[in-house]
N, C-alpha and C positions, 0 to 999 in steps of 0.2 A: 275340299271340305265343304259339307253343307251347313248352311245357316238355320238351324232347327231351333223354333220358338216351343219350349216345353213349358206346358202351363205348372204351376206349383203344386197342383191338385192331382197331375196326370198319373196314372199308375198302368203299367203294362199287366195284362193278365196272365197269370201263370199258364203255361202251356206246355206240351210234351216237347222237347228237342227234339231236331232232326238230326239224327245219327246215320243217314245213307242207307239204312235197311228197309226203308218203307218208301213209298210212291211221293215224289218232292211235289209233284202236283197236288196230292191230297194235303200235304203239309201247309202248302201255299194257301190253299183254299181255308183251312183251319186258321190259318194266322190272320187271313184277312177277315174272316168272320169274328173273331176276336177282336178285331182292330176296326170293325166297320163303322163305328161311331168317329174314326179319324180318316175314313176314307177318302176326304177331300183334300187330307194333307199328306201328298206324296212324299217329302222330306223325312216327316215323322215316321210314316210307315217302313222307309228304308233304313232310317236311324235304328230303330228298335228291332229291325228284321234279325241282326246279328245275334240277339238275346234268344232266338228261337232255334240256334244252331249249336251243334258240339262237336267235339273230337275234329277230326280231318276235315269236316264241312265247314266249321268255324275257321280253321287255319285257311282254308281256301279262300273263303269270303274276306277275310283279314288281308290277304295279300292281293286282291284285285285291284286294279289301277282305275279309278273313277274319272271320268269325263263328263263334268256337269256343265250344262249350258241354260242360264236363264233366257227366256223368251220373252 
């Protein structure tokens, strides 16, 4: 589990959810551009990336096993 500090005024931009029918690289590029103000915070980007997925893609993501190491 990631320790994510979320500011009380933080709001995720609405964006089109990835449904597996378009280019995944384009989707990640769009997501990153919407979250660019938080690009320094990898944990926050990862935490909210699931909000950009739908259907089977979200199911796949939710069943990944994470290995997180703090350096």
